[in-house]
FILUMMAR-139070 format. One record per residue (C-alpha): residue number from 1; residue in one letter; chain; y negated, z, x. Coordinates in Angstrom, 1 decimal, always signed. Each point is the difference from the previous one (the first is absolute). Layout:
! residues N
  num  residuo  cadena       v       w       u
  NUM        A       A       Y       Z       X
...
END
This chain:
! residues 564
  num  residuo  cadena       v       w       u
    1        X       A   -15.4   -32.4    -8.8
    2        X       A    +2.4    +2.8    +0.4
    3        X       A    +2.0    +0.1    +3.2
    4        X       A    +3.7    +0.3    +0.0
    5        X       A    +1.7    +2.9    +1.8
    6        X       A    +1.2    -2.4    +2.6
    7        X       A    -3.6    -1.1    +0.7
    8        X       A    -1.5    +3.5    -0.1
    9        X       A    +2.6    +1.8    +2.2
   10        X       A    +1.0    -1.0    +3.5
   11        X       A    +3.7    -0.3    +0.7
   12        X       A    +2.2    +3.0    +0.1
   13        X       A    +0.9    +1.4    +3.4
   14        X       A    +3.4    -0.9    +1.3
   15        X       A    +2.3    +3.0    +0.5
   16        X       A    +3.6    +0.4    +1.3
   17        X       A    +2.4    +1.3    -2.7
   18        X       A    +1.9    +3.1    +0.9
   19        X       A    +3.0    +1.4    -2.0
   20        X       A    -0.3    +3.7    +0.6
   21        X       A    -2.1    +2.8    +1.5
   22        X       A    +2.2    +0.1    +3.1
   23        X       A    -1.2    -3.5    +0.7
   24        X       A    -3.5    +1.1    -0.6
   25        X       A    +0.2    +2.4    +2.9
   26        X       A    +1.9    -2.5    +2.2
   27        X       A    -2.7    -2.6    -0.6
   28        X       A    -2.6    +2.5    +1.2
   29        X       A    +2.0    +0.6    +3.2
   30        X       A    +0.4    -3.8    +0.5
   31        X       A    -3.6    -1.0    -0.6
   32        X       A    -2.0    +3.1    +0.9
   33        X       A    +2.2    +2.1    +2.3
   34        X       A    -2.7    +1.8    +1.9
   35        X       A    -2.6    +0.1    -2.7
   36        X       A    -0.7    +3.4    -1.5
   37        X       A    +1.6    +0.1    -3.5
   38        X       A    -1.0    +3.6    -0.9
   39        X       A    -2.5    +2.5    +1.2
   40        X       A    +1.0    +3.5    -1.3
   41        X       A    -1.8    +3.3    -0.1
   42        X       A    +1.4    +3.2    -1.6
   43        X       A    -3.1    +2.3    +0.3
   44        X       A    -3.7    -0.7    -0.5
   45        X       A    -1.6    -0.7    +3.4
   46        X       A    +3.5    +0.4    +1.5
   47        X       A    +1.6    -2.4    +2.5
   48        X       A    +1.1    -3.4    -1.1
   49        X       A    +3.3    -1.7    +0.7
   50        X       A    +0.3    -3.8    +0.3
   51        X       A    +3.2    -1.7    -0.9
   52        X       A    +0.6    -3.7    +0.8
   53        X       A    +1.9    -2.4    -2.1
   54        X       A    +3.0    +0.0    +2.3
   55        X       A    +0.1    +3.8    +0.2
   56        X       A    -0.3    +0.3    -3.8
   57        X       A    +3.2    -2.1    -0.5
   58        X       A    +1.8    +2.0    +2.8
   59        X       A    -0.8    +3.3    -1.5
   60        X       A    +1.0    -1.1    -3.5
   61        X       A    +3.4    -1.1    +1.4
   62        X       A    +0.4    +3.4    +1.7
   63        X       A    -0.9    +2.0    -3.1
   64        X       A    +2.4    -2.2    -2.0
   65        X       A    +2.8    +1.1    +2.4
   66        X       A    -1.1    +3.6    -0.5
   67        X       A    +0.4    -0.4    -3.8
   68        X       A    +3.5    -1.4    +0.5
   69        X       A    +0.9    +3.1    +2.0
   70        X       A    -1.6    +2.5    -2.4
   71        X       A    +1.5    -1.6    -3.1
   72        X       A    +3.4    -0.7    +1.7
   73        X       A    +0.1    -3.6    -1.1
   74        X       A    +2.4    -2.7    +1.2
   75        X       A    -2.1    -3.0    +1.0
   76        X       A    +2.9    -2.2    -1.0
   77        X       A    -0.2    +1.1    -3.6
   78        X       A    -2.6    -0.7    -2.7
   79        X       A    -1.3    +3.5    -0.5
   80        X       A    -3.4    +0.8    -1.4
   81        X       A    -1.9    +3.2    -0.4
   82        X       A    -3.3    +0.7    -1.8
   83        X       A    -2.6    +1.7    +2.1
   84        X       A    -3.2    +1.5    -1.6
   85        X       A    -3.1    -0.2    +2.2
   86        X       A    -2.8    +2.4    -0.9
   87        X       A    -2.9    +0.0    +2.4
   88        X       A    -3.4    -1.2    +0.8
   89        X       A    -0.4    -3.3    +2.0
   90        X       A    +1.0    +0.3    +3.7
   91        X       A    +1.9    -1.9    +2.6
   92        X       A    +3.1    +2.1    -0.7
   93        X       A    -0.3    -1.0    -3.7
   94        X       A    +0.2    -3.7    +1.1
   95        X       A    +2.9    +0.7    +2.4
   96        X       A    +1.9    +1.8    -2.7
   97        X       A    -0.6    -2.8    -2.5
   98        X       A    +1.2    -2.8    +2.2
   99        X       A    +2.9    +1.9    +1.5
  100        X       A    +1.4    +0.8    -3.5
  101        X       A    -0.3    -3.4    -1.6
  102        X       A    +0.9    -1.9    +3.2
  103        X       A    +3.3    +1.8    +0.2
  104        X       A    +1.0    -0.7    -3.6
  105        X       A    -1.2    +3.1    -1.8
  106        X       A    -2.5    +0.5    -2.8
  107        X       A    -3.4    +1.6    +0.6
  108        X       A    -1.7    +1.9    -2.8
  109        X       A    -3.7    +0.5    +0.9
  110        X       A    -1.7    +2.7    -2.1
  111        X       A    -3.5    +1.3    -0.4
  112        X       A    -0.1    +3.1    +2.1
  113        X       A    -2.9    +1.4    -2.1
  114        X       A    +2.1    +0.1    -3.2
  115        X       A    +0.9    +3.4    -1.4
  116        X       A    +3.5    +1.4    +0.6
  117        X       A    +0.9    -0.7    -3.6
  118        X       A    -0.7    -3.7    +0.3
  119        X       A    +1.7    -0.3    +3.4
  120        X       A    +3.1    +1.7    -1.4
  121        X       A    +0.2    -2.5    -2.9
  122        X       A    -0.4    -3.0    +2.3
  123        X       A    +2.4    +1.1    +2.7
  124        X       A    +2.7    +0.8    -2.6
  125        X       A    -0.5    -3.3    -1.8
  126        X       A    +0.2    -1.9    +3.3
  127        X       A    +3.2    +1.6    +1.1
  128        X       A    -1.4    +0.7    +3.5
  129        X       A    +2.1    +2.4    +2.1
  130        X       A    -2.2    +0.2    +3.1
  131        X       A    -3.7    +1.0    +0.0
  132        X       A    -2.3    -0.9    +2.9
  133        X       A    -3.3    +1.9    -0.3
  134        X       A    -3.1    +1.1    +1.8
  135        X       A    -0.7    +3.6    +0.9
  136        X       A    -3.1    -0.1    -2.3
  137        X       A    +2.2    +0.3    -3.0
  138        X       A    +2.2    +2.9    +1.4
  139        X       A    -0.9    +2.1    -3.0
  140        X       A    +1.2    -2.7    -2.4
  141        X       A    +3.2    -0.4    +2.0
  142        X       A    +0.7    +3.7    -0.5
  143        X       A    -0.1    -0.6    -3.8
  144        X       A    +1.9    -3.3    +0.2
  145        X       A    +2.9    +1.7    +1.7
  146        X       A    +0.3    +2.3    -3.0
  147        X       A    +0.0    -2.9    -2.5
  148        X       A    +2.0    -2.6    +1.9
  149        X       A    +3.7    +0.7    +0.7
  150        X       A    +1.1    -3.5    +1.2
  151        X       A    -2.2    -0.3    +3.1
  152        X       A    +2.2    +0.0    +3.2
  153        X       A    -2.8    -0.2    +2.6
  154        X       A    -3.7    +0.9    +0.2
  155        X       A    -1.6    -1.8    +2.9
  156        X       A    -3.6    +0.6    +1.2
  157        X       A    -2.4    -2.6    +1.3
  158        X       A    -1.8    +2.7    +2.0
  159        X       A    +0.1    +3.8    +0.5
  160        X       A    +1.4    +1.8    -3.0
  161        X       A    +1.1    +3.5    -0.8
  162        X       A    +2.6    -1.3    -2.5
  163        X       A    +2.3    -2.0    +2.3
  164        X       A    +0.8    -0.3    +3.7
  165        X       A    +1.0    -3.6    -0.5
  166        X       A    -2.7    -2.5    +0.9
  167        X       A    -0.4    -3.8    +0.1
  168        X       A    -0.8    +0.3    +3.7
  169        X       A    +3.3    +1.8    +0.7
  170        X       A    +1.9    -2.6    -2.0
  171        X       A    -1.7    -2.8    +1.9
  172        X       A    +1.0    +1.6    +3.3
  173        X       A    +3.6    +0.3    -1.1
  174        X       A    -0.2    -3.7    -0.9
  175        X       A    -1.2    -0.9    +3.5
  176        X       A    +3.0    +1.7    +1.4
  177        X       A    +2.4    -2.0    -2.2
  178        X       A    +1.8    -2.8    +1.9
  179        X       A    -0.9    -3.5    -1.1
  180        X       A    -2.5    +1.3    -2.5
  181        X       A    -2.0    -3.3    +0.1
  182        X       A    +3.1    -2.1    -0.5
  183        X       A    +1.3    +2.1    -2.8
  184        X       A    -3.5    -0.2    -1.7
  185        X       A    +0.2    -3.8    -0.1
  186        X       A    +3.7    +0.0    -1.0
  187        X       A    -0.6    +2.2    -3.0
  188        X       A    +0.2    -2.3    -3.0
  189        X       A    -3.0    -0.1    -2.3
  190        X       A    +0.3    -1.2    -3.6
  191        X       A    -3.2    -1.8    -0.7
  192        X       A    +0.2    +0.1    -3.8
  193        X       A    +1.1    +3.6    -0.5
  194        X       A    -2.2    +3.1    -0.4
  195        X       A    -1.7    +1.2    +3.2
  196        X       A    -3.2    +1.6    -1.3
  197        X       A    -0.5    +2.0    -3.2
  198        X       A    -3.7    +0.4    -1.0
  199        X       A    -1.0    +2.1    -3.0
  200        X       A    -2.9    -1.2    -2.1
  201        X       A    -0.1    +3.0    -2.3
  202        X       A    +1.6    +3.4    +0.6
  203        X       A    -1.5    +2.5    -2.4
  204        X       A    +1.7    -1.3    -3.2
  205        X       A    +3.4    +0.6    -1.3
  206        X       A    +1.0    -3.5    +1.0
  207        X       A    -0.8    -0.7    +3.7
  208        X       A    -0.4    -3.7    +0.9
  209        X       A    +1.7    -0.7    +3.4
  210        X       A    -0.8    -3.5    +1.1
  211        X       A    +2.9    -1.5    +2.0
  212        X       A    -1.0    -2.3    +2.9
  213        X       A    +2.1    -1.6    +2.6
  214        X       A    -0.3    -1.5    +3.5
  215        X       A    -0.4    -3.6    -1.4
  216        X       A    -3.0    +1.0    -2.1
  217        X       A    -1.8    +2.1    +2.5
  218        X       A    +0.4    -2.4    +2.8
  219        X       A    -1.1    -2.9    -2.2
  220        X       A    -3.2    +2.0    -0.8
  221        X       A    -0.6    +0.5    +3.7
  222        X       A    -0.1    -3.7    +0.8
  223        X       A    -1.2    -1.1    -3.5
  224        X       A    -3.2    +2.0    +0.1
  225        X       A    -0.6    -1.5    +3.4
  226        X       A    -0.3    -3.4    -1.6
  227        X       A    -3.1    +1.1    -1.8
  228        X       A    -1.8    +2.2    +2.6
  229        X       A    -0.2    -0.5    +3.7
  230        X       A    +1.0    +3.4    +1.5
  231        X       A    +1.1    -1.2    +3.5
  232        X       A    -0.6    +2.5    +2.7
  233        X       A    -2.7    +2.0    -1.8
  234        X       A    -0.6    +3.8    -0.1
  235        X       A    +0.2    +2.1    -3.1
  236        X       A    -0.2    +3.7    -1.0
  237        X       A    +2.6    +1.2    -2.4
  238        X       A    -1.8    +2.2    -2.6
  239        X       A    +2.0    -0.3    -3.3
  240        X       A    +3.4    +1.8    -0.3
  241        X       A    +3.0    -1.9    +1.2
  242        X       A    +2.1    +1.1    -2.9
  243        X       A    -2.1    -2.3    -2.1
  244        X       A    +1.3    -3.6    -0.2
  245        X       A    -3.3    -1.6    +0.7
  246        X       A    -0.5    +1.8    +3.3
  247        X       A    +3.6    -0.4    +1.1
  248        X       A    +0.0    -3.7    -0.6
  249        X       A    -3.5    -1.3    +0.5
  250        X       A    -1.2    +2.8    +2.4
  251        X       A    +3.3    +0.3    +2.0
  252        X       A    +2.6    -2.8    -0.3
  253        X       A    -2.5    -2.9    -0.1
  254        X       A    -2.0    +1.3    +3.0
  255        X       A    +3.1    +0.6    +2.1
  256        X       A    +1.0    -3.5    -0.8
  257        X       A    -3.3    -1.2    +1.4
  258        X       A    -0.1    +2.1    +3.1
  259        X       A    -2.6    +2.3    -1.2
  260        X       A    -0.7    +3.4    +1.7
  261        X       A    +0.2    +2.7    -2.7
  262        X       A    -1.8    +3.4    +0.5
  263        X       A    +1.5    +3.0    -1.7
  264        X       A    -2.6    +2.7    +0.7
  265        X       A    +0.0    +3.7    -1.1
  266        X       A    -2.1    +1.2    -2.9
  267        X       A    +0.6    -2.8    -2.4
  268        X       A    -2.7    -1.0    -2.5
  269        X       A    -1.9    +3.3    +0.7
  270        X       A    -0.5    -1.2    +3.6
  271        X       A    -0.7    -3.6    -1.0
  272        X       A    -3.4    -0.5    +1.5
  273        X       A    +1.0    +1.7    +3.3
  274        X       A    +3.2    -2.0    +0.3
  275        X       A    -1.8    -3.3    -0.5
  276        X       A    -1.9    +0.7    +3.3
  277        X       A    +3.3    +0.5    +1.8
  278        X       A    +2.0    -2.9    -1.3
  279        X       A    -2.9    -2.5    -0.3
  280        X       A    +2.0    -2.2    -2.4
  281        X       A    -0.5    -3.7    -0.5
  282        X       A    +1.8    -0.1    -3.3
  283        X       A    +0.8    +2.7    -2.6
  284        X       A    +1.9    +0.6    -3.2
  285        X       A    -2.0    +2.3    -2.3
  286        X       A    -0.4    +1.0    -3.6
  287        X       A    -3.3    -0.6    -1.8
  288        X       A    -0.8    +3.7    +0.0
  289        X       A    -0.3    +0.0    +3.8
  290        X       A    -1.8    -3.4    +0.1
  291        X       A    -2.5    +0.7    -2.7
  292        X       A    -0.5    +3.7    +1.1
  293        X       A    -0.6    -1.0    +3.6
  294        X       A    -2.6    -2.6    -0.9
  295        X       A    -1.8    +2.1    -2.5
  296        X       A    -0.2    +3.1    +2.2
  297        X       A    -1.3    -2.0    +2.9
  298        X       A    -2.6    -1.8    -2.1
  299        X       A    -1.2    +3.4    -1.4
  300        X       A    -0.2    +1.4    +3.5
  301        X       A    -2.4    -2.7    +1.2
  302        X       A    -3.7    -0.3    -0.8
  303        X       A    -0.8    -2.2    -3.1
  304        X       A    -1.9    -2.4    +2.2
  305        X       A    +3.0    -0.7    +2.3
  306        X       A    +0.3    -3.8    +0.5
  307        X       A    +3.2    -2.0    -0.3
  308        X       A    +0.5    -0.4    +3.7
  309        X       A    -0.3    +3.7    +0.7
  310        X       A    +2.3    +0.8    -2.9
  311        X       A    +2.6    -2.4    +1.3
  312        X       A    -0.2    +1.6    +3.4
  313        X       A    +0.4    +3.5    -1.4
  314        X       A    +2.9    -1.2    -2.2
  315        X       A    +1.9    -1.4    +3.0
  316        X       A    -0.8    +3.2    +2.0
  317        X       A    +1.6    +2.1    -2.8
  318        X       A    +3.2    -2.1    +0.0
  319        X       A    +0.4    +0.1    +3.7
  320        X       A    -2.0    -3.0    +1.1
  321        X       A    +2.3    -3.0    -0.4
  322        X       A    +1.4    -0.1    -3.5
  323        X       A    +0.5    -3.5    -1.3
  324        X       A    +1.6    +0.4    -3.4
  325        X       A    +1.3    +2.5    -2.5
  326        X       A    +3.0    -0.7    -2.3
  327        X       A    -0.5    +1.9    -3.2
  328        X       A    +2.8    +1.0    -2.2
  329        X       A    +1.3    +2.7    -2.4
  330        X       A    -2.9    -0.5    -2.4
  331        X       A    -2.9    -2.5    -0.5
  332        X       A    -2.9    +0.2    +2.3
  333        X       A    -3.5    -0.3    -1.4
  334        X       A    -0.9    -3.7    +0.5
  335        X       A    -3.7    +0.7    +0.5
  336        X       A    +0.7    +2.4    +2.9
  337        X       A    +2.6    -2.4    +1.4
  338        X       A    -2.6    -2.8    +0.0
  339        X       A    -2.6    +2.2    +1.7
  340        X       A    +2.5    +1.1    +2.7
  341        X       A    +0.8    -3.7    +0.7
  342        X       A    -3.7    -0.8    +0.3
  343        X       A    -0.1    +2.8    +2.6
  344        X       A    +2.8    -1.6    +2.0
  345        X       A    +3.3    +1.6    -1.3
  346        X       A    +2.3    -2.1    -2.1
  347        X       A    +1.5    +1.8    -3.0
  348        X       A    +3.3    -1.6    -1.1
  349        X       A    +1.3    +1.3    -3.3
  350        X       A    +3.7    +0.1    -0.4
  351        X       A    +2.4    +0.7    -2.9
  352        X       A    +3.6    +1.2    -0.3
  353        X       A    +2.4    +2.5    -1.5
  354        X       A    +2.7    +2.0    +1.7
  355        X       A    +2.6    -1.9    -2.0
  356        X       A    -0.9    -3.2    +2.0
  357        X       A    +0.2    +1.7    +3.4
  358        X       A    -3.1    +0.1    -0.8
  359        X       A    -2.5    -2.9    +0.7
  360        X       A    -0.4    -2.8    -2.5
  361        X       A    -3.3    -1.6    +1.0
  362        X       A    -3.0    +0.4    +2.2
  363        X       A    -3.4    -1.6    +0.7
  364        X       A    -0.3    -1.9    +3.2
  365        X       A    -2.9    -0.1    +2.5
  366        X       A    -1.0    -3.6    -0.9
  367        X       A    +1.1    +0.2    -3.6
  368        X       A    -1.5    +3.2    -1.3
  369        X       A    -1.2    +1.0    -3.5
  370        X       A    -0.8    +3.7    -0.2
  371        X       A    +0.7    +0.3    -3.7
  372        X       A    +3.5    -1.6    +0.5
  373        X       A    +3.1    +1.4    +1.7
  374        X       A    +0.6    -3.3    +1.9
  375        X       A    +2.7    -2.6    +0.1
  376        X       A    +3.7    +0.9    -0.2
  377        X       A    +2.2    +0.2    +3.1
  378        X       A    +1.4    -3.5    +0.4
  379        X       A    +3.6    +0.7    -0.7
  380        X       A    -0.7    +1.8    -3.3
  381        X       A    -0.2    -1.5    -3.4
  382        X       A    -2.6    +1.7    -2.1
  383        X       A    -0.9    -0.9    -3.6
  384        X       A    -1.7    +1.5    -3.0
  385        X       A    +2.4    +0.9    -2.8
  386        X       A    -1.1    -0.5    -3.6
  387        X       A    -3.7    -0.6    +0.7
  388        X       A    -2.5    +0.5    -2.8
  389        X       A    -2.8    -2.4    -0.9
  390        X       A    -1.9    +1.1    +3.0
  391        X       A    +2.9    -0.6    +2.4
  392        X       A    +0.7    +3.7    +0.5
  393        X       A    +3.6    +1.1    +0.0
  394        X       A    +2.5    +2.0    +1.9
  395        X       A    +0.4    -0.9    +3.7
  396        X       A    +3.6    -0.7    +0.8
  397        X       A    +1.5    -0.7    +3.4
  398        X       A    +3.1    -1.6    +1.4
  399        X       A    +1.1    -0.3    +3.6
  400        X       A    +1.8    +1.5    +3.0
  401        X       A    -1.9    +3.3    -0.1
  402        X       A    +0.8    +1.1    -3.6
  403        X       A    +1.8    +3.4    +0.0
  404        X       A    +3.7    +0.5    -0.5
  405        X       A    -0.8    +2.2    -3.0
  406        X       A    -0.7    +3.6    -0.8
  407        X       A    +2.5    +2.4    +1.5
  408        X       A    +2.6    +1.1    -2.5
  409        X       A    -2.0    -1.3    -2.9
  410        X       A    +1.2    -3.3    -1.4
  411        X       A    -2.0    +0.4    -3.2
  412        X       A    -3.4    +0.1    +1.9
  413        X       A    +1.2    -2.8    +2.3
  414        X       A    +0.9    -2.3    -2.9
  415        X       A    -3.5    +0.7    -1.5
  416        X       A    -1.7    -0.9    +3.3
  417        X       A    +2.0    -3.0    +1.2
  418        X       A    +0.6    -2.6    -2.7
  419        X       A    +1.8    -3.2    +0.9
  420        X       A    -0.9    +0.5    +3.7
  421        X       A    -3.7    +0.6    -0.8
  422        X       A    -1.6    +3.3    +0.9
  423        X       A    -2.3    +1.2    -2.7
  424        X       A    -2.8    +1.8    +1.8
  425        X       A    -1.6    +1.8    -2.9
  426        X       A    -3.3    -1.4    +1.0
  427        X       A    -2.1    -2.4    -2.1
  428        X       A    -1.7    -2.8    +2.0
  429        X       A    -0.9    -3.7    +0.1
  430        X       A    -0.5    -2.9    +2.4
  431        X       A    -3.2    -1.9    +0.5
  432        X       A    -0.1    -3.8    +0.5
  433        X       A    +0.2    +0.4    +3.7
  434        X       A    +3.2    +2.0    -0.1
  435        X       A    -1.5    +3.5    +0.7
  436        X       A    +1.7    +2.9    -1.8
  437        X       A    -2.1    +2.6    -1.9
  438        X       A    +1.4    +3.3    -1.3
  439        X       A    -1.6    +1.2    -3.3
  440        X       A    +1.7    +3.3    -0.2
  441        X       A    +3.3    +1.9    -0.6
  442        X       A    +1.8    -1.1    -3.1
  443        X       A    +0.7    +3.7    -0.9
  444        X       A    -3.8    +0.8    +0.3
  445        X       A    -1.2    -2.7    -2.4
  446        X       A    -2.1    +1.4    -2.9
  447        X       A    +0.9    -1.8    -3.2
  448        X       A    -2.0    +0.8    -3.2
  449        X       A    +0.3    -1.2    -3.5
  450        X       A    -2.0    -3.1    +0.8
  451        X       A    +2.9    -1.3    +2.1
  452        X       A    -2.1    -0.4    +3.1
  453        X       A    +1.3    +1.1    +3.4
  454        X       A    -2.4    +2.2    +2.0
  455        X       A    +1.0    +0.4    +3.7
  456        X       A    -1.3    +3.4    +1.2
  457        X       A    -0.3    -1.3    +3.6
  458        X       A    -2.6    -2.6    -1.1
  459        X       A    -2.2    +2.5    -1.8
  460        X       A    +0.4    +2.4    +2.9
  461        X       A    -1.4    -2.6    +2.3
  462        X       A    -3.1    -0.4    -2.1
  463        X       A    -0.5    +3.8    -0.3
  464        X       A    +0.6    +0.6    +3.7
  465        X       A    -2.8    -2.5    +0.9
  466        X       A    -2.5    +1.7    -2.3
  467        X       A    -2.7    +2.3    +1.5
  468        X       A    +0.8    +3.7    -0.5
  469        X       A    +3.8    -0.5    -0.2
  470        X       A    +2.2    +0.6    +3.0
  471        X       A    +3.3    -0.9    -1.6
  472        X       A    +1.8    +0.0    -3.4
  473        X       A    +3.3    -0.1    -1.8
  474        X       A    +0.1    -2.0    -3.3
  475        X       A    +2.7    +0.7    -2.6
  476        X       A    +0.7    -0.4    -3.7
  477        X       A    -0.9    +2.8    -2.4
  478        X       A    +0.7    +0.3    -3.8
  479        X       A    -3.3    +0.0    -1.7
  480        X       A    -0.5    -0.5    -3.8
  481        X       A    +3.6    -1.1    -0.4
  482        X       A    -0.3    -2.7    +2.7
  483        X       A    +0.5    -0.2    +3.8
  484        X       A    -3.4    -0.2    +1.7
  485        X       A    -1.1    -0.2    +3.6
  486        X       A    -0.8    +3.4    +1.6
  487        X       A    -0.7    +0.9    +3.6
  488        X       A    -0.1    +2.9    +2.5
  489        X       A    -3.1    -0.3    +2.1
  490        X       A    -0.6    +1.5    +3.5
  491        X       A    -3.8    +0.1    +0.4
  492        X       A    -1.7    -1.1    +3.3
  493        X       A    -2.3    +3.0    +0.6
  494        X       A    -2.2    -1.7    +2.6
  495        X       A    -0.7    -2.9    -2.2
  496        X       A    -0.6    +2.2    -3.0
  497        X       A    -2.6    +2.0    +2.0
  498        X       A    -1.9    -3.2    +0.7
  499        X       A    +0.1    -0.9    -3.7
  500        X       A    -1.3    +3.4    -1.0
  501        X       A    -1.5    +2.1    +2.9
  502        X       A    +0.2    +3.2    -2.2
  503        X       A    +3.8    +0.0    +0.7
  504        X       A    -0.6    +0.9    +3.6
  505        X       A    -1.0    +3.5    -0.9
  506        X       A    +1.6    +0.2    -3.4
  507        X       A    +3.3    -1.9    -0.5
  508        X       A    -0.2    +0.3    -3.8
  509        X       A    +3.3    -1.3    -1.6
  510        X       A    -1.8    -1.2    -3.1
  511        X       A    -2.4    -2.2    +2.1
  512        X       A    +2.9    -1.4    +2.0
  513        X       A    +1.9    -0.9    -3.3
  514        X       A    -3.1    -1.6    -1.4
  515        X       A    -0.5    -2.2    +3.1
  516        X       A    +3.7    -1.0    +0.0
  517        X       A    -0.1    -0.8    -3.7
  518        X       A    -2.9    -2.3    +0.6
  519        X       A    +1.7    -1.7    +2.9
  520        X       A    +3.2    -0.4    -2.0
  521        X       A    -2.0    -1.5    -2.8
  522        X       A    -1.3    -2.7    +2.4
  523        X       A    +3.6    -0.8    +1.1
  524        X       A    +1.0    -0.3    -3.7
  525        X       A    -2.8    -2.3    -0.8
  526        X       A    +1.1    -2.4    +2.8
  527        X       A    +3.6    +0.1    -1.0
  528        X       A    +2.1    -1.2    -3.0
  529        X       A    -0.4    +2.4    -3.0
  530        X       A    +3.7    +0.8    -0.1
  531        X       A    -0.2    +1.2    +3.7
  532        X       A    -2.8    +2.5    -0.8
  533        X       A    +0.4    +3.5    +1.4
  534        X       A    -0.6    +2.2    -3.0
  535        X       A    +1.0    +3.4    +1.4
  536        X       A    -0.3    +1.4    +3.5
  537        X       A    +0.6    +3.3    +1.8
  538        X       A    -1.7    +1.2    +3.2
  539        X       A    +2.5    +1.2    +2.6
  540        X       A    -0.3    +1.0    +3.6
  541        X       A    +2.8    -2.3    +1.3
  542        X       A    +2.9    -2.3    -1.0
  543        X       A    +3.5    +0.7    +1.3
  544        X       A    +1.4    -2.7    +2.3
  545        X       A    +3.2    -0.9    +1.8
  546        X       A    +0.3    -0.1    +3.8
  547        X       A    -0.9    -3.7    -0.1
  548        X       A    -3.1    +0.5    -2.2
  549        X       A    +1.5    -1.0    -3.4
  550        X       A    -1.3    +1.9    -3.0
  551        X       A    +2.5    +2.5    -1.5
  552        X       A    -0.6    -1.0    -3.6
  553        X       A    +0.4    +2.5    -2.8
  554        X       A    -1.6    +0.7    -3.3
  555        X       A    -2.4    +2.9    +0.4
  556        X       A    +0.3    +2.9    -2.5
  557        X       A    -3.4    +1.4    +0.8
  558        X       A    -2.8    -0.3    -2.5
  559        X       A    -1.7    -3.4    +0.2
  560        X       A    -3.8    -0.4    +0.1
  561        X       A    -1.0    -2.6    -2.6
  562        X       A    -2.4    -2.6    +1.4
  563        X       A    -2.9    -1.0    -2.3
  564        X       A    +0.7    -3.8    +0.4
END
């Protein structure tokens, strides 16, 4: 007998609603005044600075006063400026974000690693007239100054040769402003007007700027807390804060729960080292880091290593006290997730899109299915639109976190939000227990003349769990006047060498292709005929976004025909 969701899942956690991000910080000061909110480090192995919850709110208020003085704004009037923020994660990134949105302005976080061309397009489209940046992009700032004529101020988060104006100096000016705390709280905030502009694509001729407001972002902070208990934990921020997943689930929700967040120098490149410093109890990661960490550790241990020793080494790698990892941005391999859980670390798969601020659902510690993306946040309505005979259709969402729309683009907004329902562009389905599963992106679906939908992500899962294959990208290719399934394959050199020892001394491409063709044939035999991979190409790597999502494109290179 199948259990209902109510029987399967324990009750949702109770959380206190807040109406804006100013209340988020005030709640931290009220409930956790002396608890460390943020630990910041600007240089690898450099000194670390601890900022309590009460100090964080105080410094945000001071910097907000500094902005008023710089921008010459009248606190009695409704005046709003757009401020672009281009920098790696840091305490000053956090300070800038909150001081801007909590004083009625609009923040435009951008990927600091984008080329100047893309940054120029996005800044012009956003209408920003102030740029806050890190000295690591000084060379880009030189070029941006040539391209952008409507920027009034360039403000640096740290030492820069391109401006003498720094966030630290603005904050000090704010502290010298009479009644800065009182003015901060008297400044009106409009909860349903734009406060954050996030771009989901910036290299096309039509940038998509997602408009979010205080109401949506604060709802996400307490709403996610209804699914996952984050109270007074410790986390290490690894993913970029300009990404909606990290800012909401790795930043707002933890601050709501009194979590201590480490921002350490070196980023992902220093991941293993920083884990030993922060010793997190909970983390938000993308599958690339979860699966890569597990695989590399397993390969580094002797084959005869027992489960108890492996579990001990795994905890040691993650700092010694990790309880759970929330995975988002892309699907995590369910087999690896199950193995990690057997070793003592919960893997909780989540799902969301920027247009929903972003989380939609997440697995829970006592209601966890690794192939699913969990149960929806309680205040959201989630349904499957136009399901097929298998129950698969587009995931659509309605609730208090759905975006205002795309900035200056009513056409795209009207396509995405229909009668109040946000169309995610993802195909999915619910099981009998109320767990949501995502089959793949609507735009990625391969549809041949037989009328059958092939979801690339499902085929990729099978390929990626096949010996000799490290990862893959599946796509549709026109073959014999029909769209067939093709794949890019990244071989696993170590596994291939165990399958054919001659490859250790002679990595012959023809031998590699033959082994891979045989392996793909086995996958095809276990799959539906219309999902068969009929073409493949061996490649050295597959391009991904900062959060580990595959950058899908149709390869132009010559394809190696498999003999299946």
